[in-house]
All heavy atoms as a GROMACS GRO file, in nm:
protein
  486
    1MET      N    1   1.323  -0.086  -2.239
    1MET     CA    2   1.264  -0.213  -2.202
    1MET      C    3   1.192  -0.198  -2.070
    1MET      O    4   1.244  -0.130  -1.978
    1MET     CB    5   1.380  -0.312  -2.191
    1MET     CG    6   1.338  -0.454  -2.155
    1MET     SD    7   1.490  -0.557  -2.148
    1MET     CE    8   1.411  -0.700  -2.190
    2ALA      N    9   1.086  -0.261  -2.059
    2ALA     CA   10   0.997  -0.242  -1.936
    2ALA      C   11   1.072  -0.303  -1.798
    2ALA      O   12   1.041  -0.254  -1.698
    2ALA     CB   13   0.871  -0.321  -1.942
    3ALA      N   14   1.161  -0.394  -1.821
    3ALA     CA   15   1.228  -0.448  -1.699
    3ALA      C   16   1.319  -0.357  -1.643
    3ALA      O   17   1.368  -0.370  -1.532
    3ALA     CB   18   1.307  -0.579  -1.746
    4ASP      N   19   1.349  -0.240  -1.716
    4ASP     CA   20   1.442  -0.144  -1.660
    4ASP      C   21   1.363  -0.030  -1.580
    4ASP      O   22   1.429   0.068  -1.542
    4ASP     CB   23   1.529  -0.070  -1.779
    4ASP     CG   24   1.616  -0.175  -1.849
    4ASP    OD1   25   1.670  -0.264  -1.774
    4ASP    OD2   26   1.637  -0.156  -1.960
    5ASP      N   27   1.243  -0.044  -1.556
    5ASP     CA   28   1.163   0.059  -1.496
    5ASP      C   29   1.174   0.027  -1.336
    5ASP      O   30   1.108  -0.058  -1.288
    5ASP     CB   31   1.018   0.048  -1.546
    5ASP     CG   32   0.921   0.154  -1.487
    5ASP    OD1   33   0.965   0.215  -1.392
    5ASP    OD2   34   0.808   0.166  -1.530
    6PRO      N   35   1.243   0.117  -1.274
    6PRO     CA   36   1.257   0.095  -1.128
    6PRO      C   37   1.132   0.098  -1.046
    6PRO      O   38   1.120   0.032  -0.944
    6PRO     CB   39   1.366   0.197  -1.085
    6PRO     CG   40   1.352   0.307  -1.196
    6PRO     CD   41   1.309   0.237  -1.312
    7VAL      N   42   1.042   0.176  -1.091
    7VAL     CA   43   0.908   0.191  -1.011
    7VAL      C   44   0.836   0.060  -1.030
    7VAL      O   45   0.785   0.011  -0.931
    7VAL     CB   46   0.824   0.315  -1.062
    7VAL    CG1   47   0.682   0.304  -1.006
    7VAL    CG2   48   0.897   0.441  -1.032
    8ALA      N   49   0.827   0.013  -1.150
    8ALA     CA   50   0.754  -0.112  -1.182
    8ALA      C   51   0.822  -0.225  -1.100
    8ALA      O   52   0.748  -0.310  -1.041
    8ALA     CB   53   0.749  -0.142  -1.320
    9LEU      N   54   0.950  -0.232  -1.095
    9LEU     CA   55   1.017  -0.340  -1.025
    9LEU      C   56   1.001  -0.330  -0.875
    9LEU      O   57   0.975  -0.432  -0.808
    9LEU     CB   58   1.175  -0.330  -1.047
    9LEU     CG   59   1.212  -0.368  -1.197
    9LEU    CD1   60   1.359  -0.338  -1.209
    9LEU    CD2   61   1.180  -0.515  -1.224
   10ALA      N   62   0.990  -0.213  -0.820
   10ALA     CA   63   0.965  -0.190  -0.681
   10ALA      C   64   0.814  -0.229  -0.649
   10ALA      O   65   0.793  -0.294  -0.536
   10ALA     CB   66   0.979  -0.046  -0.636
   11GLU      N   67   0.724  -0.205  -0.733
   11GLU     CA   68   0.581  -0.244  -0.719
   11GLU      C   69   0.575  -0.395  -0.726
   11GLU      O   70   0.502  -0.459  -0.644
   11GLU     CB   71   0.490  -0.177  -0.830
   11GLU     CG   72   0.480  -0.026  -0.803
   11GLU     CD   73   0.390   0.031  -0.907
   11GLU    OE1   74   0.357  -0.044  -1.015
   11GLU    OE2   75   0.363   0.145  -0.899
   12ILE      N   76   0.643  -0.459  -0.811
   12ILE     CA   77   0.637  -0.602  -0.825
   12ILE      C   78   0.692  -0.665  -0.696
   12ILE      O   79   0.643  -0.766  -0.639
   12ILE     CB   80   0.716  -0.653  -0.944
   12ILE    CG1   81   0.636  -0.612  -1.071
   12ILE    CG2   82   0.735  -0.798  -0.942
   12ILE    CD1   83   0.720  -0.620  -1.192
   13GLU      N   84   0.814  -0.606  -0.648
   13GLU     CA   85   0.862  -0.663  -0.526
   13GLU      C   86   0.771  -0.645  -0.400
   13GLU      O   87   0.756  -0.748  -0.320
   13GLU     CB   88   0.998  -0.582  -0.493
   13GLU     CG   89   1.068  -0.640  -0.367
   13GLU     CD   90   1.198  -0.574  -0.346
   13GLU    OE1   91   1.250  -0.490  -0.425
   13GLU    OE2   92   1.259  -0.585  -0.244
   14MET      N   93   0.702  -0.536  -0.393
   14MET     CA   94   0.612  -0.523  -0.271
   14MET      C   95   0.491  -0.613  -0.297
   14MET      O   96   0.444  -0.671  -0.195
   14MET     CB   97   0.551  -0.373  -0.269
   14MET     CG   98   0.666  -0.277  -0.225
   14MET     SD   99   0.595  -0.107  -0.187
   14MET     CE  100   0.528  -0.063  -0.338
   15TYR      N  101   0.446  -0.637  -0.415
   15TYR     CA  102   0.337  -0.732  -0.437
   15TYR      C  103   0.384  -0.871  -0.400
   15TYR      O  104   0.305  -0.945  -0.328
   15TYR     CB  105   0.293  -0.732  -0.584
   15TYR     CG  106   0.178  -0.820  -0.614
   15TYR    CD1  107   0.048  -0.790  -0.576
   15TYR    CD2  108   0.201  -0.933  -0.682
   15TYR    CE1  109  -0.051  -0.875  -0.599
   15TYR    CE2  110   0.093  -1.033  -0.706
   15TYR     CZ  111  -0.027  -0.998  -0.662
   15TYR     OH  112  -0.141  -1.083  -0.688
   16GLY      N  113   0.492  -0.904  -0.432
   16GLY     CA  114   0.556  -1.036  -0.395
   16GLY      C  115   0.567  -1.039  -0.239
   16GLY      O  116   0.535  -1.148  -0.182
   17ASP      N  117   0.609  -0.945  -0.175
   17ASP     CA  118   0.616  -0.938  -0.024
   17ASP      C  119   0.485  -0.959   0.042
   17ASP      O  120   0.467  -1.030   0.132
   17ASP     CB  121   0.686  -0.817   0.024
   17ASP     CG  122   0.830  -0.798  -0.011
   17ASP    OD1  123   0.888  -0.901  -0.054
   17ASP    OD2  124   0.886  -0.680  -0.006
   18LEU      N  125   0.378  -0.896  -0.021
   18LEU     CA  126   0.247  -0.916   0.033
   18LEU      C  127   0.196  -1.056   0.013
   18LEU      O  128   0.126  -1.118   0.100
   18LEU     CB  129   0.140  -0.820  -0.044
   18LEU     CG  130   0.139  -0.678   0.008
   18LEU    CD1  131   0.048  -0.591  -0.079
   18LEU    CD2  132   0.098  -0.665   0.155
   19MET      N  133   0.230  -1.118  -0.109
   19MET     CA  134   0.185  -1.254  -0.133
   19MET      C  135   0.254  -1.352  -0.032
   19MET      O  136   0.182  -1.440   0.016
   19MET     CB  137   0.216  -1.288  -0.279
   19MET     CG  138   0.133  -1.213  -0.381
   19MET     SD  139  -0.040  -1.240  -0.368
   19MET     CE  140  -0.052  -1.404  -0.416
   20ILE      N  141   0.380  -1.327  -0.018
   20ILE     CA  142   0.452  -1.421   0.079
   20ILE      C  143   0.392  -1.408   0.222
   20ILE      O  144   0.366  -1.499   0.292
   20ILE     CB  145   0.606  -1.394   0.083
   20ILE    CG1  146   0.665  -1.426  -0.048
   20ILE    CG2  147   0.672  -1.449   0.200
   20ILE    CD1  148   0.809  -1.369  -0.082
   21ALA      N  149   0.364  -1.277   0.266
   21ALA     CA  150   0.310  -1.267   0.402
   21ALA      C  151   0.170  -1.320   0.411
   21ALA      O  152   0.130  -1.383   0.513
   21ALA     CB  153   0.305  -1.113   0.432
   22ALA      N  154   0.091  -1.310   0.298
   22ALA     CA  155  -0.050  -1.358   0.306
   22ALA      C  156  -0.046  -1.521   0.313
   22ALA      O  157  -0.122  -1.585   0.380
   22ALA     CB  158  -0.126  -1.317   0.184
   23ALA      N  159   0.045  -1.572   0.242
   23ALA     CA  160   0.059  -1.725   0.249
   23ALA      C  161   0.114  -1.777   0.373
   23ALA      O  162   0.087  -1.884   0.418
   23ALA     CB  163   0.156  -1.772   0.131
   24ALA      N  164   0.193  -1.687   0.454
   24ALA     CA  165   0.247  -1.735   0.573
   24ALA      C  166   0.157  -1.719   0.699
   24ALA      O  167   0.185  -1.767   0.799
   24ALA     CB  168   0.379  -1.673   0.594
   25THR      N  169   0.052  -1.643   0.684
   25THR     CA  170  -0.043  -1.606   0.789
   25THR      C  171  -0.135  -1.720   0.819
   25THR      O  172  -0.183  -1.792   0.726
   25THR     CB  173  -0.103  -1.477   0.777
   25THR    OG1  174  -0.162  -1.439   0.902
   25THR    CG2  175  -0.210  -1.479   0.667
   26SER      N  176  -0.175  -1.740   0.938
   26SER     CA  177  -0.274  -1.832   0.975
   26SER      C  178  -0.418  -1.775   0.974
   26SER      O  179  -0.513  -1.844   0.987
   26SER     CB  180  -0.255  -1.892   1.111
   26SER     OG  181  -0.249  -1.792   1.216
   27ARG      N  182  -0.414  -1.638   0.962
   27ARG     CA  183  -0.546  -1.569   0.952
   27ARG      C  184  -0.606  -1.574   0.821
   27ARG      O  185  -0.534  -1.603   0.719
   27ARG     CB  186  -0.526  -1.434   0.998
   27ARG     CG  187  -0.470  -1.409   1.136
   27ARG     CD  188  -0.451  -1.274   1.165
   27ARG     NE  189  -0.401  -1.248   1.299
   27ARG     CZ  190  -0.402  -1.128   1.367
   27ARG    NH1  191  -0.435  -1.026   1.296
   27ARG    NH2  192  -0.342  -1.124   1.478
   28SER      N  193  -0.735  -1.547   0.802
   28SER     CA  194  -0.801  -1.531   0.670
   28SER      C  195  -0.754  -1.408   0.608
   28SER      O  196  -0.765  -1.408   0.477
   28SER     CB  197  -0.948  -1.540   0.685
   28SER     OG  198  -0.996  -1.440   0.760
   29LYS      N  199  -0.724  -1.301   0.674
   29LYS     CA  200  -0.683  -1.175   0.627
   29LYS      C  201  -0.553  -1.120   0.686
   29LYS      O  202  -0.531  -1.149   0.813
   29LYS     CB  203  -0.784  -1.061   0.636
   29LYS     CG  204  -0.905  -1.090   0.557
   29LYS     CD  205  -0.997  -0.966   0.578
   29LYS     CE  206  -1.130  -0.980   0.504
   29LYS     NZ  207  -1.213  -0.863   0.523
   30LEU      N  208  -0.474  -1.052   0.628
   30LEU     CA  209  -0.352  -0.990   0.682
   30LEU      C  210  -0.404  -0.862   0.759
   30LEU      O  211  -0.496  -0.789   0.716
   30LEU     CB  212  -0.253  -0.935   0.580
   30LEU     CG  213  -0.152  -1.036   0.525
   30LEU    CD1  214  -0.077  -0.971   0.418
   30LEU    CD2  215  -0.061  -1.098   0.621
   31PRO      N  216  -0.359  -0.847   0.884
   31PRO     CA  217  -0.407  -0.723   0.957
   31PRO      C  218  -0.351  -0.605   0.883
   31PRO      O  219  -0.245  -0.598   0.817
   31PRO     CB  220  -0.329  -0.737   1.095
   31PRO     CG  221  -0.287  -0.881   1.098
   31PRO     CD  222  -0.274  -0.926   0.971
   32LEU      N  223  -0.429  -0.491   0.891
   32LEU     CA  224  -0.393  -0.372   0.830
   32LEU      C  225  -0.254  -0.310   0.869
   32LEU      O  226  -0.179  -0.266   0.777
   32LEU     CB  227  -0.501  -0.255   0.841
   32LEU     CG  228  -0.635  -0.289   0.779
   32LEU    CD1  229  -0.742  -0.188   0.816
   32LEU    CD2  230  -0.632  -0.312   0.628
   33ASP      N  231  -0.219  -0.327   0.992
   33ASP     CA  232  -0.092  -0.275   1.036
   33ASP      C  233   0.020  -0.354   0.975
   33ASP      O  234   0.134  -0.305   0.944
   33ASP     CB  235  -0.081  -0.268   1.186
   33ASP     CG  236  -0.100  -0.403   1.259
   33ASP    OD1  237  -0.165  -0.489   1.192
   33ASP    OD2  238  -0.049  -0.424   1.365
   34ARG      N  239  -0.001  -0.491   0.954
   34ARG     CA  240   0.105  -0.571   0.883
   34ARG      C  241   0.120  -0.539   0.737
   34ARG      O  242   0.230  -0.522   0.685
   34ARG     CB  243   0.063  -0.729   0.891
   34ARG     CG  244   0.164  -0.816   0.830
   34ARG     CD  245   0.292  -0.830   0.906
   34ARG     NE  246   0.377  -0.914   0.847
   34ARG     CZ  247   0.491  -0.887   0.799
   34ARG    NH1  248   0.551  -0.774   0.821
   34ARG    NH2  249   0.572  -0.985   0.738
   35ILE      N  250   0.007  -0.502   0.674
   35ILE     CA  251   0.017  -0.461   0.529
   35ILE      C  252   0.091  -0.327   0.522
   35ILE      O  253   0.173  -0.307   0.437
   35ILE     CB  254  -0.135  -0.448   0.471
   35ILE    CG1  255  -0.185  -0.581   0.460
   35ILE    CG2  256  -0.121  -0.376   0.329
   35ILE    CD1  257  -0.344  -0.577   0.426
   36ASP      N  258   0.056  -0.238   0.615
   36ASP     CA  259   0.133  -0.114   0.615
   36ASP      C  260   0.274  -0.136   0.634
   36ASP      O  261   0.363  -0.073   0.576
   36ASP     CB  262   0.072  -0.027   0.733
   36ASP     CG  263  -0.062   0.034   0.707
   36ASP    OD1  264  -0.109   0.019   0.584
   36ASP    OD2  265  -0.129   0.082   0.796
   37THR      N  266   0.313  -0.219   0.726
   37THR     CA  267   0.454  -0.252   0.747
   37THR      C  268   0.524  -0.300   0.616
   37THR      O  269   0.629  -0.260   0.575
   37THR     CB  270   0.475  -0.350   0.863
   37THR    OG1  271   0.421  -0.297   0.975
   37THR    CG2  272   0.622  -0.378   0.884
   38ILE      N  273   0.462  -0.396   0.553
   38ILE     CA  274   0.522  -0.455   0.427
   38ILE      C  275   0.537  -0.354   0.328
   38ILE      O  276   0.630  -0.351   0.258
   38ILE     CB  277   0.428  -0.567   0.382
   38ILE    CG1  278   0.437  -0.688   0.478
   38ILE    CG2  279   0.469  -0.615   0.240
   38ILE    CD1  280   0.324  -0.788   0.456
   39LEU      N  281   0.438  -0.265   0.315
   39LEU     CA  282   0.439  -0.156   0.206
   39LEU      C  283   0.511  -0.032   0.251
   39LEU      O  284   0.522   0.066   0.177
   39LEU     CB  285   0.302  -0.122   0.170
   39LEU     CG  286   0.213  -0.229   0.101
   39LEU    CD1  287   0.076  -0.182   0.068
   39LEU    CD2  288   0.285  -0.284  -0.020
   40ARG      N  289   0.564  -0.038   0.378
   40ARG     CA  290   0.647   0.077   0.432
   40ARG      C  291   0.556   0.200   0.431
   40ARG      O  292   0.608   0.308   0.389
   40ARG     CB  293   0.775   0.098   0.348
   40ARG     CG  294   0.867  -0.023   0.352
   40ARG     CD  295   0.989  -0.007   0.269
   40ARG     NE  296   1.045  -0.135   0.231
   40ARG     CZ  297   1.027  -0.181   0.113
   40ARG    NH1  298   0.967  -0.128   0.016
   40ARG    NH2  299   1.080  -0.300   0.091
   41VAL      N  300   0.439   0.189   0.482
   41VAL     CA  301   0.346   0.300   0.493
   41VAL      C  302   0.325   0.344   0.634
   41VAL      O  303   0.318   0.263   0.726
   41VAL     CB  304   0.207   0.259   0.447
   41VAL    CG1  305   0.102   0.364   0.463
   41VAL    CG2  306   0.209   0.220   0.295
   42GLU      N  307   0.339   0.475   0.658
   42GLU     CA  308   0.316   0.531   0.792
   42GLU      C  309   0.187   0.594   0.784
   42GLU      O  310   0.162   0.677   0.703
   42GLU     CB  311   0.428   0.619   0.826
   42GLU     CG  312   0.570   0.546   0.850
   42GLU     CD  313   0.677   0.645   0.896
   42GLU    OE1  314   0.638   0.749   0.952
   42GLU    OE2  315   0.788   0.612   0.874
   43ARG      N  316   0.103   0.568   0.891
   43ARG     CA  317  -0.036   0.625   0.895
   43ARG      C  318  -0.036   0.731   0.996
   43ARG      O  319   0.021   0.724   1.106
   43ARG     CB  320  -0.137   0.514   0.933
   43ARG     CG  321  -0.151   0.407   0.831
   43ARG     CD  322  -0.231   0.446   0.718
   43ARG     NE  323  -0.232   0.343   0.617
   43ARG     CZ  324  -0.271   0.359   0.496
   43ARG    NH1  325  -0.309   0.475   0.452
   43ARG    NH2  326  -0.285   0.248   0.421
   44ASP      N  327  -0.109   0.839   0.965
   44ASP     CA  328  -0.142   0.946   1.061
   44ASP      C  329  -0.260   0.909   1.133
   44ASP      O  330  -0.372   0.896   1.064
   44ASP     CB  331  -0.154   1.080   0.980
   44ASP     CG  332  -0.180   1.196   1.077
   44ASP    OD1  333  -0.214   1.180   1.193
   44ASP    OD2  334  -0.170   1.313   1.029
   45PRO      N  335  -0.267   0.887   1.271
   45PRO     CA  336  -0.383   0.857   1.334
   45PRO      C  337  -0.488   0.956   1.323
   45PRO      O  338  -0.616   0.920   1.356
   45PRO     CB  339  -0.331   0.829   1.482
   45PRO     CG  340  -0.202   0.901   1.493
   45PRO     CD  341  -0.148   0.904   1.355
   46ASN      N  342  -0.463   1.080   1.290
   46ASN     CA  343  -0.566   1.184   1.276
   46ASN      C  344  -0.632   1.181   1.146
   46ASN      O  345  -0.723   1.267   1.125
   46ASN     CB  346  -0.508   1.320   1.309
   46ASN     CG  347  -0.446   1.311   1.448
   46ASN    OD1  348  -0.515   1.273   1.539
   46ASN    ND2  349  -0.331   1.379   1.472
   47ARG      N  350  -0.585   1.104   1.046
   47ARG     CA  351  -0.649   1.098   0.916
   47ARG      C  352  -0.712   0.959   0.893
   47ARG      O  353  -0.673   0.868   0.951
   47ARG     CB  354  -0.546   1.119   0.814
   47ARG     CG  355  -0.471   1.261   0.835
   47ARG     CD  356  -0.405   1.303   0.713
   47ARG     NE  357  -0.491   1.342   0.607
   47ARG     CZ  358  -0.454   1.415   0.518
   47ARG    NH1  359  -0.335   1.460   0.501
   47ARG    NH2  360  -0.545   1.439   0.418
   48PRO      N  361  -0.825   0.958   0.818
   48PRO     CA  362  -0.897   0.834   0.786
   48PRO      C  363  -0.806   0.738   0.719
   48PRO      O  364  -0.718   0.778   0.632
   48PRO     CB  365  -1.012   0.872   0.712
   48PRO     CG  366  -0.982   1.004   0.652
   48PRO     CD  367  -0.885   1.069   0.748
   49ARG      N  368  -0.834   0.605   0.729
   49ARG     CA  369  -0.754   0.502   0.669
   49ARG      C  370  -0.801   0.495   0.518
   49ARG      O  371  -0.725   0.462   0.431
   49ARG     CB  372  -0.777   0.366   0.729
   49ARG     CG  373  -0.709   0.347   0.863
   49ARG     CD  374  -0.711   0.213   0.910
   49ARG     NE  375  -0.622   0.127   0.826
   49ARG     CZ  376  -0.495   0.112   0.841
   49ARG    NH1  377  -0.428   0.177   0.935
   49ARG    NH2  378  -0.424   0.039   0.770
   50VAL      N  379  -0.929   0.520   0.497
   50VAL     CA  380  -0.984   0.503   0.356
   50VAL      C  381  -0.956   0.644   0.283
   50VAL      O  382  -1.010   0.742   0.338
   50VAL     CB  383  -1.130   0.462   0.362
   50VAL    CG1  384  -1.180   0.462   0.220
   50VAL    CG2  385  -1.143   0.338   0.437
   51PRO      N  386  -0.890   0.646   0.171
   51PRO     CA  387  -0.879   0.775   0.102
   51PRO      C  388  -1.013   0.826   0.061
   51PRO      O  389  -1.108   0.762   0.027
   51PRO     CB  390  -0.798   0.734  -0.016
   51PRO     CG  391  -0.742   0.607   0.009
   51PRO     CD  392  -0.828   0.527   0.109
   52GLN      N  393  -1.023   0.964   0.081
   52GLN     CA  394  -1.154   1.030   0.028
   52GLN      C  395  -1.149   1.038  -0.113
   52GLN      O  396  -1.042   1.069  -0.172
   52GLN     CB  397  -1.157   1.164   0.098
   52GLN     CG  398  -1.149   1.154   0.256
   52GLN     CD  399  -1.264   1.079   0.304
   52GLN    OE1  400  -1.384   1.106   0.268
   52GLN    NE2  401  -1.232   0.986   0.391
   53GLN      N  402  -1.267   1.030  -0.176
   53GLN     CA  403  -1.276   1.039  -0.323
   53GLN      C  404  -1.265   1.183  -0.368
   53GLN      O  405  -1.323   1.267  -0.305
   53GLN     CB  406  -1.401   0.982  -0.365
   53GLN     CG  407  -1.423   0.979  -0.518
   53GLN     CD  408  -1.563   0.920  -0.558
   53GLN    OE1  409  -1.634   0.883  -0.473
   53GLN    NE2  410  -1.578   0.909  -0.686
   54ARG      N  411  -1.184   1.204  -0.463
   54ARG     CA  412  -1.167   1.349  -0.507
   54ARG      C  413  -1.277   1.363  -0.624
   54ARG      O  414  -1.305   1.285  -0.704
   54ARG     CB  415  -1.024   1.359  -0.567
   54ARG     CG  416  -0.930   1.370  -0.471
   54ARG     CD  417  -0.785   1.402  -0.510
   54ARG     NE  418  -0.776   1.441  -0.651
   54ARG     CZ  419  -0.656   1.454  -0.705
   54ARG    NH1  420  -0.555   1.421  -0.654
   54ARG    NH2  421  -0.657   1.496  -0.837
   55VAL      N  422  -1.331   1.486  -0.612
   55VAL     CA  423  -1.441   1.515  -0.711
   55VAL      C  424  -1.369   1.577  -0.830
   55VAL      O  425  -1.416   1.560  -0.945
   55VAL     CB  426  -1.544   1.601  -0.640
   55VAL    CG1  427  -1.640   1.656  -0.744
   55VAL    CG2  428  -1.604   1.535  -0.527
   56SER      N  429  -1.274   1.661  -0.803
   56SER     CA  430  -1.202   1.735  -0.917
   56SER      C  431  -1.053   1.746  -0.878
   56SER      O  432  -1.018   1.717  -0.760
   56SER     CB  433  -1.260   1.859  -0.943
   56SER     OG  434  -1.226   1.948  -0.842
   57ASP      N  435  -0.972   1.795  -0.975
   57ASP     CA  436  -0.836   1.816  -0.945
   57ASP      C  437  -0.813   1.926  -0.842
   57ASP      O  438  -0.713   1.938  -0.780
   57ASP     CB  439  -0.754   1.846  -1.070
   57ASP     CG  440  -0.739   1.728  -1.154
   57ASP    OD1  441  -0.738   1.611  -1.101
   57ASP    OD2  442  -0.724   1.733  -1.286
   58GLU      N  443  -0.921   2.012  -0.824
   58GLU     CA  444  -0.908   2.128  -0.726
   58GLU      C  445  -0.935   2.067  -0.582
   58GLU      O  446  -0.901   2.138  -0.490
   58GLU     CB  447  -1.013   2.219  -0.757
   58GLU     CG  448  -0.989   2.298  -0.890
   58GLU     CD  449  -1.100   2.392  -0.928
   58GLU    OE1  450  -1.198   2.398  -0.850
   58GLU    OE2  451  -1.096   2.456  -1.034
   59ASP      N  452  -0.991   1.959  -0.574
   59ASP     CA  453  -1.028   1.897  -0.436
   59ASP      C  454  -0.899   1.809  -0.401
   59ASP      O  455  -0.913   1.685  -0.380
   59ASP     CB  456  -1.144   1.814  -0.449
   59ASP     CG  457  -1.188   1.760  -0.314
   59ASP    OD1  458  -1.160   1.816  -0.218
   59ASP    OD2  459  -1.263   1.660  -0.306
   60VAL      N  460  -0.783   1.865  -0.380
   60VAL     CA  461  -0.673   1.792  -0.342
   60VAL      C  462  -0.645   1.801  -0.192
   60VAL      O  463  -0.669   1.906  -0.127
   60VAL     CB  464  -0.542   1.853  -0.401
   60VAL    CG1  465  -0.412   1.787  -0.363
   60VAL    CG2  466  -0.551   1.855  -0.554
   61PRO      N  467  -0.629   1.685  -0.123
   61PRO     CA  468  -0.616   1.680   0.019
   61PRO      C  469  -0.495   1.757   0.066
   61PRO      O  470  -0.403   1.769   0.003
   61PRO     CB  471  -0.609   1.528   0.063
   61PRO     CG  472  -0.584   1.462  -0.068
   61PRO     CD  473  -0.615   1.551  -0.179
   62ASP      N  474  -0.502   1.805   0.198
   62ASP     CA  475  -0.400   1.878   0.253
   62ASP      C  476  -0.271   1.777   0.281
   62ASP      O  477  -0.292   1.670   0.314
   62ASP     CB  478  -0.436   1.934   0.389
   62ASP     CG  479  -0.534   2.044   0.383
   62ASP    OD1  480  -0.555   2.103   0.265
   62ASP    OD2  481  -0.617   2.062   0.468
   63ALA      N  482  -0.153   1.835   0.252
   63ALA     CA  483  -0.040   1.748   0.278
   63ALA      C  484   0.023   1.769   0.410
   63ALA      O  485  -0.004   1.860   0.478
   63ALA     CB  486   0.071   1.773   0.165
   0.00000   0.00000   0.00000
């Protein structure tokens, strides 16, 4: 059953958290740092915010 998928349930919960935060803000957009906090994302200041497009499977970014 799809409701037993823990990854899907976590994604739905995070989406709900984003929707609640967006509805509660007085701004037209949520700040990127607030989105990162909601999604529990830590950013490396030395790497770009926008993911680079991969051309092939061999073009994997450094971890």
